[in-house]
Steps between C-alpha positions, in 0.01 A plus 500: 500500500210701637335519841294779655341480848245765594144559622171561325182601678171315540300808597705619801680172568859459377551169319852365432574412138801378304575541131767260379604286207290188471659156469402144421355430845249782435352347184178360659428838656570680174260277308234567765554874453441455127181301550352752744620812319386402151170309522278436195436649248881535510638188334640241743750406228679826585557407865860414580618142474811362668714509186432871457576569866827305482603718207414814696727410792785368285507745206425826681462454878525878557170536316318234703344674800242394757343670800418331830262627766568352844683217323213426258555531124271780387621617159769477236650685206722371222708672234766445236743727319432580135657731243209735433482731199257790574459552125352149466294439815250251356515150643288235669549380857579151370766632264686727741488261799551175306155389619615564857803270473740801458754296304552821299627686809778731378747607772634765261158653430388850596161445667343288771173358370228398746387147429232506766391640836234351726373540856260263669159671541493468880819711523422773248386753759863525619639661183743216432492532122634853519782386728592222258508750214723738694733212581532415131590866441786436745617218273487730196715759677740242643560342160521842330222421253317774311147413599247260642249403235192284484157454352206588721166326468195716429232291673234768482528544126247233403227717652586787264633316194186566296535874560873572516819383335761362739700822461194712582431284804855544629482876441177519700657303787807726505276808505298355789180472296492120532637261759707191426645315801822378336590814307420714805723279717790536257453877482507517880829309491659762277466317169408702190332378179712435191258339255187288478593160358248273324514123558721558802353215703211256485266695726125528443449793738768704322382384156859376458641854525771612737652836583879504487610709799846597622692646793823670395812477712548856631876446536556444127488833321505353149146356536 
């Protein structure tokens, strides 16, 4: 199981944080993270429910991470293992995560797929999302998986959808010509784009597009 104790900084003040595996007693805090992290127009139907969370901690507890700041639940990240074929990357979030229930978790798969990551808005200035991502990279290395993979929202795309295709929008973000908060965050975490996927997730701001992005395990030379 996973636990990391360290400090982040609120300006010049060190703040103690813990990243660990979440468990059943954390469920109310995890649901609160979902509600605060993904407000409307994000669909509330996509917030975690207790059945989904029970599956996370029973089917793949190594991929169920949360971060606490001074003992307060501030963010979470969830994953599952899938057998990913780079030659056939198309999928929807619902399909590859079993609608968030992860009953399709495959312990013999080759890739860790990010089901979700969220940080409560009042804690975002501390860089917790990046620390959660780095901790999930630890899981990838520990389990000797080929990559971390996941679909990134494109919440700025709706502003440019009448002018640019989703692929052109992503290209402009990667070149620094446009800004997108989610794609930029993933790039800063070391993730690289694989493919734009249509109908990835019900998401008005992204016009239902997502960018499949990966981080390859540097210890596996065959990737």
